[in-house]
C-alpha positions in Angstrom: 2.7 -1.3 31.6 1.2 1.8 29.9 -1.7 1.6 27.5 -2.6 4.6 25.3 -6.3 4.6 24.4 -7.5 5.8 21.0 -9.1 9.2 21.1 -12.7 9.1 20.0 -14.7 12.0 18.7 -14.8 14.7 16.1 -11.7 16.7 15.6 -12.6 19.3 13.0 -15.4 21.7 12.6 -16.0 21.4 8.9 -18.5 22.7 6.4 -22.0 21.2 6.7 -23.0 19.5 3.5 -25.9 17.8 1.9 -25.0 14.6 0.1 -26.8 12.1 -2.1 -26.5 8.9 -0.1 -25.4 6.0 -2.3 -25.6 3.3 0.4 -28.7 2.7 2.6 -27.6 1.7 6.2 -28.5 -2.0 6.7 -28.5 -2.8 2.9 -25.9 -5.0 1.2 -23.1 -2.5 0.1 -22.9 -1.8 -3.6 -19.4 -3.3 -3.9 -20.3 -6.5 -2.0 -23.4 -6.9 -4.2 -21.2 -6.6 -7.3 -18.7 -9.2 -5.9 -21.5 -11.7 -5.4 -22.2 -11.4 -9.2 -18.6 -12.2 -10.1 -17.4 -8.6 -10.5 -14.4 -6.8 -9.0 -15.7 -3.2 -8.5 -13.0 -1.7 -6.2 -9.2 -1.8 -6.0 -9.1 -4.6 -3.3 -12.4 -6.2 -4.4 -14.6 -4.2 -2.2 -14.0 -1.1 0.0 -13.6 -3.5 2.9 -10.2 -4.3 1.2 -10.7 -8.1 1.6 -9.1 -9.2 -1.7 -11.7 -12.0 -1.6 -14.1 -13.4 -4.2 -16.8 -16.0 -3.6 -16.0 -17.7 -7.0 -15.3 -21.4 -7.0 -14.8 -22.4 -10.7 -11.0 -22.5 -10.2 -10.4 -25.1 -7.5 -7.9 -27.5 -6.1 -8.7 -30.1 -8.7 -8.4 -28.0 -11.9 -5.9 -25.3 -10.9 -3.1 -27.2 -12.7 -5.0 -26.5 -16.0 -4.7 -22.7 -15.7 -2.9 -20.9 -18.7 -2.6 -17.5 -20.1 -5.8 -16.6 -22.0 -4.8 -13.1 -23.3 -2.3 -10.3 -23.0 -3.2 -6.6 -23.3 -0.4 -4.2 -24.2 -0.4 -0.8 -22.5 -0.9 2.2 -24.9 1.9 3.9 -23.0 4.6 2.2 -25.1 3.6 4.1 -28.3 3.6 7.4 -26.5 7.1 6.8 -25.0 8.4 5.8 -28.4 7.1 9.1 -29.8 8.2 11.1 -26.8 11.4 9.7 -25.4 11.9 12.7 -23.1 9.0 11.4 -21.0 11.3 8.8 -19.6 10.6 5.1 -18.9 7.9 3.8 -16.6 9.2 2.3 -13.4 6.6 -0.4 -12.5 3.2 -1.1 -14.0 1.3 -1.4 -10.7 -2.3 -0.8 -11.7 -4.8 -3.3 -10.5 -7.8 -3.3 -12.7 -11.5 -3.2 -11.9 -14.2 -5.4 -13.6 -17.8 -4.3 -13.9 -20.3 -5.7 -16.3 -17.8 -7.6 -18.5 -15.4 -4.6 -18.8 -12.0 -4.2 -17.2 -11.0 -0.6 -16.3 -7.3 0.1 -15.6 -5.0 3.1 -15.4 -1.5 3.1 -17.0 1.8 4.5 -15.7 1.2 7.7 -17.8 -2.2 8.2 -16.1 -4.2 7.0 -19.2 -7.4 5.1 -18.6 -8.4 2.1 -20.6 -11.6 0.0 -20.9 -10.9 -3.6 -22.0 -13.2 -6.5 -22.9 -12.8 -8.8 -19.9 -13.2 -12.0 -22.1 -11.0 -11.2 -25.1 -8.6 -8.5 -23.8 -9.6 -6.2 -26.7 -9.5 -2.5 -26.1 -12.9 -0.8 -26.0 -11.6 2.8 -25.4 -8.6 4.7 -24.1 -8.6 8.2 -22.5 -5.4 10.1 -22.5 -5.3 13.2 -20.3 -1.8 14.0 -21.7 -0.4 14.8 -18.2 3.1 14.2 -19.6 2.7 17.3 -21.9 3.4 19.8 -19.2 7.2 20.2 -19.4 7.6 19.3 -15.7 9.5 16.1 -16.2 8.6 12.9 -14.3 6.1 13.1 -11.5 7.1 13.4 -7.8 8.0 10.5 -5.6 7.6 7.3 -7.6 7.8 8.9 -11.1 5.5 7.3 -13.7 3.8 4.8 -11.4 0.0 4.4 -10.9 -2.1 1.9 -9.1 -5.6 2.1 -10.4 -9.0 3.8 -10.8 -12.3 4.0 -8.9 -15.9 3.3 -10.1 -19.1 5.1 -9.1 -22.7 4.6 -10.2 -25.8 6.6 -9.6 -28.7 5.1 -11.5 -27.6 5.1 -15.2 -24.7 7.4 -14.5 -21.6 5.3 -14.4 -18.2 6.9 -13.9 -14.5 6.0 -13.7 -12.5 8.3 -11.6 -8.7 8.7 -11.8 -6.3 10.8 -9.7 -3.5 11.5 -12.2 0.2 11.7 -11.7 0.1 15.5 -11.6 -2.8 15.7 -9.2 -5.8 16.1 -11.6 -9.0 14.3 -10.6 -10.9 13.3 -13.8 -14.3 11.7 -14.0 -15.1 9.7 -17.2 -18.2 8.2 -18.6 -17.7 4.5 -18.1 -19.3 3.5 -21.4 -17.6 6.0 -23.7 -14.4 7.2 -21.9 -15.4 10.8 -22.4 -15.0 13.3 -19.5 -18.2 13.9 -17.5 -19.2 17.4 -18.5 -20.9 18.3 -15.2 -17.9 17.3 -13.1 -15.4 20.1 -12.2 -14.3 21.9 -15.4 -14.8 19.7 -18.4 -14.5 16.6 -16.2 -11.5 17.7 -14.3 -10.7 19.1 -10.8 -7.2 20.5 -10.0 -6.2 18.9 -6.7 -3.2 21.2 -6.4 -5.7 23.9 -5.4 -7.6 24.5 -2.2 -4.9 23.3 0.2 -3.9 25.4 3.2 -0.6 26.3 1.6 0.6 26.0 -2.0 2.2 22.8 -3.2 4.7 22.3 -6.0 4.0 19.7 -8.8 7.5 18.5 -8.2 6.6 17.3 -4.7 2.9 16.6 -4.9 1.2 13.8 -6.9 -1.3 10.9 -6.8 -0.6 7.2 -7.2 -3.5 5.3 -5.6 -7.2 5.3 -6.5 -9.7 7.1 -4.3 -12.5 5.7 -2.2 -16.1 6.6 -3.3 -18.7 6.0 -0.6 -22.1 7.6 -0.3 -21.5 9.9 -3.2 -18.2 11.2 -1.7 -14.8 10.8 -3.4 -12.2 10.6 -0.7 -8.8 11.7 -2.0 -5.3 11.2 -0.5 -2.0 12.2 -2.1 1.6 11.1 -2.6 4.1 13.7 -1.3 7.8 13.4 -2.0 9.9 12.6 1.0 12.2 15.5 0.3 13.6 17.8 2.9 14.6 20.8 0.7 11.1 22.2 0.7 10.3 24.0 4.0 7.6 24.2 5.0 6.8 20.8 3.5 3.8 20.1 1.3 0.7 19.2 3.3 -0.9 15.7 3.2 -4.5 16.7 4.0 -7.3 14.3 3.0 -10.3 15.8 1.2 -13.8 14.7 0.2 -15.5 15.8 -3.1 -19.0 15.4 -4.4 -19.0 12.6 -6.9 -21.6 14.3 -9.0 -20.0 17.7 -9.6 -16.5 17.5 -8.1 -17.1 20.2 -5.5 -15.0 20.2 -2.4 -17.1 19.1 0.6 -14.5 18.8 3.5 -10.9 18.7 4.4 -9.2 16.7 7.2 -5.9 18.0 8.5 -3.5 15.1 8.9 -1.3 17.4 10.9 -3.5 18.8 13.6 -3.6 22.6 13.4 -3.9 25.5 15.9 -6.7 24.8 18.4 -7.6 21.4 17.0 -7.2 18.4 19.4 -3.8 16.8 18.7 -2.0 20.1 17.9 -0.4 19.8 21.4 1.5 16.7 20.2 3.5 19.0 17.9 5.6 20.7 20.5 7.2 24.1 19.9 4.4 24.9 17.4 5.9 22.5 14.9 2.5 21.9 13.4 2.9 25.2 11.6 5.4 23.9 9.1 5.2 20.1 9.4 4.1 18.4 6.2 3.8 15.1 4.5 1.7 12.9 6.9 -0.2 12.1 3.7 -2.3 9.1 2.7 -0.5 7.7 -0.3 -1.6 4.1 0.2 -5.1 2.9 -0.8 -7.9 3.5 1.7 -10.8 1.3 2.9 -14.4 2.1 4.0 -17.4 0.6 5.7 -20.1 1.4 3.3 -22.9 0.6 5.8 -21.4 2.7 8.6 -20.3 5.5 6.2 -16.8 5.4 7.7 -13.5 5.7 5.8 -10.2 4.4 7.2 -7.0 6.4 6.5 -3.5 4.9 6.7 -1.7 8.2 7.4 2.1 8.3 6.6 5.2 9.8 8.2 5.7 13.5 8.7 8.7 15.4 7.4 11.3 14.1 7.5 11.4 10.4 7.5 14.4 9.6 9.7 14.9 12.8 11.8 12.4 14.6 13.9 14.4 17.1 16.0 12.4 19.9 14.4 9.1 18.3 15.4 9.3 17.2 19.0 6.3 15.2 20.4 4.2 12.3 19.1 3.0 14.3 16.1 -0.7 13.4 15.4 -1.8 12.1 13.0 1.5 10.9 11.6 1.7 7.1 11.2 -1.8 6.7 12.5 -5.0 4.8 11.5 -7.7 7.4 11.3 -11.4 6.8 11.0 -13.6 9.6 9.4 -17.3 10.0 8.8 -17.4 10.2 5.1 -20.3 12.6 4.8 -18.7 15.3 7.1 -15.0 14.5 7.2 -15.1 14.6 10.9 -12.8 12.3 12.9 -14.6 9.4 14.6 -11.5 7.8 16.2 -7.8 7.4 15.6 -4.9 5.3 16.9 -1.2 6.2 16.4 0.7 3.2 15.4 4.2 4.8 15.7 4.9 7.8 17.9 7.3 10.5 16.5 8.2 8.3 13.5 11.9 7.9 12.6 11.8 4.8 10.4 9.4 5.6 7.5 7.1 3.0 9.1 4.0 4.6 7.6 1.1 2.1 7.2 1.5 1.1 3.6 -1.8 -0.4 2.6 -5.6 -0.1 3.0 -6.7 -1.6 6.4 -8.8 -4.8 6.1 -12.3 -4.9 7.4 -13.3 -8.2 8.9 -16.1 -9.4 11.2 -14.7 -11.7 13.8 -15.7 -13.4 17.1 -13.3 -13.1 20.0 -14.0 -15.0 23.2 -17.6 -15.4 22.1 -18.1 -11.7 21.3 -18.8 -10.6 17.7 -16.7 -7.6 16.6 -16.8 -5.5 13.5 -13.0 -5.3 13.2 -10.5 -3.4 11.1 -6.9 -4.7 10.8 -3.9 -2.6 9.7 -0.9 -4.6 8.6 2.3 -2.6 8.7 5.9 -2.4 7.4 7.1 -3.3 10.9 5.3 -6.6 10.6 2.5 -5.9 13.1 -1.2 -6.5 12.5 -3.0 -4.0 14.6 -6.7 -5.0 15.2 -9.4 -2.6 16.3 -13.2 -2.5 16.7 -13.9 -0.5 13.6 -16.9 1.3 15.2 -15.2 2.5 18.4 -11.5 2.2 17.7 -10.9 0.1 20.8 -8.1 -2.5 20.3 -9.4 -6.0 20.0 -6.4 -7.2 22.1 -4.4 -5.0 24.4 -1.7 -2.8 22.8 1.0 -2.1 25.3 3.3 0.9 25.3 6.7 -0.7 25.7 10.0 1.1 26.3 11.9 2.1 23.1 15.6 3.0 22.7 16.8 6.6 22.8 18.4 8.3 19.8 22.1 9.1 19.7 21.6 11.9 17.1 22.0 15.4 18.5 18.7 17.2 19.0 16.6 14.1 18.5 14.0 13.1 21.0 12.8 9.6 20.1 9.6 8.6 21.8 10.3 6.7 25.1 7.6 4.1 24.2 6.0 2.5 21.2 2.7 0.6 20.9 3.2 -3.2 20.7 0.2 -5.4 20.0 -0.2 -8.4 22.4 -1.9 -10.3 19.5 -1.4 -11.3 16.8 2.4 -12.0 17.1 4.6 -10.2 14.5 4.2 -11.8 11.1 7.9 -11.4 10.3 11.2 -11.0 12.1 11.9 -7.7 13.8 15.3 -6.3 14.7 18.8 -6.8 13.3 19.7 -9.3 16.0 22.2 -12.1 15.6 19.4 -14.7 15.5 17.8 -12.9 12.5 20.9 -12.9 10.3 21.3 -15.4 7.5 22.2 -18.9 8.7 22.1 -21.2 5.8 25.5 -22.6 7.0 27.6 -21.8 10.1 30.2 -20.1 7.9 27.7 -17.9 6.1 26.2 -16.9 9.5 29.6 -15.9 10.7 30.2 -13.8 7.6 26.9 -12.1 8.1 27.8 -11.2 11.7 31.0 -9.6 10.5 29.0 -7.4 8.0 26.5 -6.4 10.7 29.1 -5.4 13.2 30.0 -2.4 11.1 26.7 -0.7 11.9 24.4 0.0 14.8 21.6 -2.5 15.3 19.2 -3.8 17.8 15.5 -4.7 18.2 12.5 -3.1 16.6 12.4 0.7 16.9 16.2 1.1 17.3 16.5 4.7 16.1 18.6 5.7 13.0 22.1 6.9 13.7 25.0 8.8 12.1 27.0 5.6 11.9 24.2 3.8 10.1 21.5 1.6 11.6 20.3 -1.7 10.2 16.6 -1.5 10.3 14.5 -4.8 10.3 12.0 -4.8 8.7 13.2 -2.1 6.4 11.2 0.9 5.1 10.0 -1.2 2.2 9.8 -4.6 3.9 7.1 -6.4 5.9 3.7 -5.7 4.4 3.4 -3.6 1.3 0.9 -1.5 -0.6 -1.1 -4.4 -2.0 -2.0 -5.4 1.5 -3.4 -8.6 3.0 -6.3 -10.8 2.0 -9.3 -11.8 4.1 -11.5 -14.9 4.1 -14.8 -13.5 5.6 -16.1 -17.1 6.1 -13.2 -18.5 8.1 -12.0 -15.2 9.5 -8.4 -15.8 8.3 -6.0 -13.0 7.4 -3.4 -13.9 4.7 -0.4 -11.5 4.9 2.3 -11.4 2.1 5.6 -10.2 3.6 9.2 -10.1 2.7 12.5 -9.7 4.6 13.9 -6.5 3.1 16.1 -4.6 5.5 17.2 -0.9 5.2 20.4 0.7 6.2 19.4 4.1 7.6 22.2 6.8 7.9 21.5 10.2 9.4 23.7 13.0 8.2 24.1 16.8 8.0 22.5 18.0 4.8 24.3 19.8 2.1 23.1 23.4 1.4 21.0 22.2 -1.5 19.4 19.5 0.6 17.6 21.9 2.9 17.8 23.6 6.2 17.0 20.8 8.7 19.7 19.9 11.2 19.8 16.4 9.9 18.3 14.2 7.2 18.5 10.5 6.6 19.3 8.2 3.7 18.0 4.6 3.2 20.0 2.1 1.2 20.2 -1.7 0.9 22.9 -3.7 2.7 24.1 -6.8 0.9 24.8 -10.0 2.8 27.7 -12.4 2.4 28.4 -14.0 -1.0 25.7 -12.1 -2.7 23.1 -13.5 -0.4 20.6 -11.4 1.6 21.7 -10.5 5.1 18.6 -11.8 6.8 17.7 -15.4 7.2 15.0 -17.2 5.1 12.3 -17.5 4.2 13.0 -14.3 2.2 9.4 -13.9 1.2 6.4 -15.7 2.7 2.7 -15.6 3.3 1.4 -15.9 6.9 -2.1 -17.1 7.7 -3.5 -15.6 10.9 -6.8 -16.7 12.6 -8.3 -13.4 13.5 -10.8 -15.0 15.9 -7.9 -16.0 18.1 -5.0 -13.9 16.9 -2.9 -17.0 16.4 -0.7 -17.8 13.4 -1.8 -21.0 11.6 0.9 -21.4 9.0 3.7 -19.8 7.0 4.8 -20.7 3.4 7.7 -19.4 1.4 6.9 -17.6 -1.8 9.1 -18.0 -4.9 11.4 -20.8 -6.0 14.9 -20.3 -4.6 16.4 -21.2 -8.0 15.5 -17.7 -9.0 18.2 -16.4 -6.6 21.5 -17.6 -8.0 23.5 -17.2 -4.8 21.1 -19.4 -3.0 20.8 -22.0 -5.8 24.6 -22.4 -5.9 24.5 -23.7 -2.3 22.4 -26.7 -3.4 20.7 -26.9 0.0 17.5 -28.8 0.4 14.2 -27.0 0.9 12.6 -23.8 -0.4 13.5 -20.4 1.0 11.4 -18.1 -1.2 12.6 -15.2 -3.3 13.4 -11.7 -1.9 10.5 -9.9 -3.7 7.0 -8.7 -2.9 4.1 -11.1 -3.5 0.4 -10.5 -4.1 -2.5 -12.7 -3.0 -6.2 -13.1 -3.7 -8.4 -15.5 -1.9 -11.6 -17.2 -3.3 -14.1 -19.5 -1.7 -12.0 -22.5 -2.8 -8.3 -21.5 -3.0 -5.6 -18.8 -2.6 -3.9 -17.4 -5.7 -0.5 -15.8 -5.5 1.8 -14.0 -8.0 5.2 -12.4 -7.3 7.1 -9.4 -8.3 10.4 -9.3 -10.3 12.3 -6.1 -9.8 11.7 -4.1 -6.7 10.6 -0.9 -8.3 11.8 2.7 -8.7 15.5 3.1 -8.2 14.8 6.0 -5.8 13.6 3.6 -3.1 16.7 1.4 -2.5 19.4 2.0 -5.2 21.4 -1.0 -4.1 18.6 -3.4 -4.6 17.5 -2.0 -8.0 21.1 -2.1 -9.3 21.3 -5.7 -8.1 18.2 -7.0 -9.9 17.5 -4.5 -12.8 18.8 -7.1 -15.3 16.7 -9.8 -13.6 13.3 -8.1 -13.9 11.7 -11.4 -14.9 12.9 -13.8 -12.2 11.3 -17.3 -12.7 7.8 -15.8 -13.0 4.9 -18.1 -11.9 1.4 -18.1 -10.6 0.8 -20.4 -7.6 -2.4 -21.8 -6.3 -2.6 -23.0 -2.7 -5.0 -24.7 -0.3 -6.0 -21.8 1.8 -6.6 -23.9 4.8 -3.2 -25.6 5.0 -0.9 -23.7 2.7 -0.4 -26.8 0.5 0.8 -25.9 -3.0 -1.8 -27.2 -5.5 -0.5 -25.8 -8.8 2.5 -23.9 -10.3 1.8 -22.1 -13.6 4.7 -20.6 -15.6 4.1 -17.0 -16.7 5.6 -14.8 -19.4 6.5 -12.1 -16.8 6.5 -11.5 -13.1 3.5 -9.7 -11.7 4.0 -6.0 -10.8 0.8 -5.4 -9.0 -2.0 -7.2 -7.2 -4.3 -9.7 -9.0 -8.0 -9.8 -9.3 -10.4 -12.6 -10.1 -13.8 -12.3 -11.9 -16.3 -14.3 -13.9 -17.8 -13.4 -17.3 -19.8 -15.6 -19.6 -19.6 -18.5 -17.2 -15.8 -18.4 -17.1 -13.5 -17.4 -14.2 -10.4 -15.3 -14.9 -7.4 -14.0 -13.0 -5.9 -10.8 -14.2 -2.8 -8.8 -13.0 -0.4 -6.2 -14.3 3.2 -6.9 -15.5 6.1 -4.9 -16.7 7.8 -1.6 -16.3 11.4 -0.5 -17.0 12.9 -2.9 -19.5 9.8 -5.2 -19.6 6.7 -4.2 -21.7 3.8 -3.0 -19.6 0.9 -5.4 -20.0 -2.2 -6.8 -18.4 -2.3 -10.6 -18.3 -5.4 -12.8 -18.0 -5.2 -16.4 -16.9 -8.1 -18.9 -17.0 -8.9 -22.6 -17.4 
């Protein structure tokens, strides 16, 4: 058994800075204080990314009385009607904030809106007009945006958005007007100041930043495209929340003499790119640490041009927010070949293991692992073993000989395209699934992509997703939404217009027999994990199988869930869950999008569960499927649940539900 230990210590010698501390060590963090007052001040509730609220008004006895209270229509629709060349939005994924009775949300077109949290009436809208630049749709996910951030210093309250074309804009939270003392007229151009130029066709922003101790920590979304060489960089940067000045830069691909550069053999660090932080981040406001889920280096499915482990690709990295210096890191995938980048903000949770209290951080992943670390030191809570991994059959590829496998918790979903993991609703269906699977290469977790085509389970969009898991800080339970979406990864020689790498890879969806999924049910589920012990407590399917016609036609007893992402929020009394309709942008998995584009609204419901047992307490019909994570808040003595819906053929809205 080999165990790789996280490297602890500073990596970069960065500019010394003086900051205005927003959080006093030992004091209740600002976001936690706001949550206790019924607010929702950060993307996942607090920067601990718990998706937890202490509210109790909605409970097991009255949940059946929930209904839609109001529907807010996005101002994007009018702009698209007037400017059809902008193109449609893909999915309305923005999760709002709620501070002092006002909801703040972004839109697909990077507008920002303030909304009365009780009535749903618009208070103000700011339109940066990023669509008026003749550049076409933004890179990567097109017109998709996930939210904004809030910062307060005395009476100065600001909403910060990172726009689709990489502009950072600070707005007065009361008026929606740009903060005059921030950047230039309230804006900072994030395309500038990187160690090499980036193209707006490859570089964008989709997730909100983290703002801790007066520092705005900014990631990026970089197109997984192989025609640009060297690739755009994914460096993470910290900016002063008062004036927008750059304070520090962290190189997500270790450079030159920096520790970790030796993991990029043949000096491949010189041109390697991506390794960006596109997902939301989290932070310990008391420690002043920010946690980065760093994504895959260029290119996703072939690494012959970047031999070695490649730090800090597909790693969890902890930085000191005031200096940008690395505190510790742990690489979750060595020499990534599967697009298994950590897709969500890691959850901060205080646990007790074998009688020892631990300030932990848990990173849930696409490959269905929940990696748990001491968030102060980076030491694994339970051993993580380096286990042998298969070799690649692609010429020039040197897959890592081992990959890190947590001893606890057990995987929260199936791994590998093995016979036992194929759909088995009837013996005949299972046999048909076997015949389909035999056409391709397959095996256990970390089976490398091949030129014949490899069935990857979980796929590059399966397992956990960008909305992440929820945490109950009182019971120390982790609730992980997951779904069984596979990928068929095929490595091929690129055409001349596709770039100069020896090989590139394509990801597509592989349909199962009779229009069914290829993998066995439950197709989507939520798994409850006791983080004091690392043991699974229960699994429940999410979604009524009637929404999948091929499943419903079999008329089998039981519920199998619906092949779609789900989103959970936990309160002191219950767990609340909504589910997606269409998968999302057609760029991701064209086969899936084509299959369900006409079923964007598939049996939309909101469910309320007993968080201790998983028992379903209420099922509320909705006008549309959710398209992003929900929040819950209280204003005027009434608890609300709000979440985004729409995109593509469905109008983009924010829906509020209450008693």
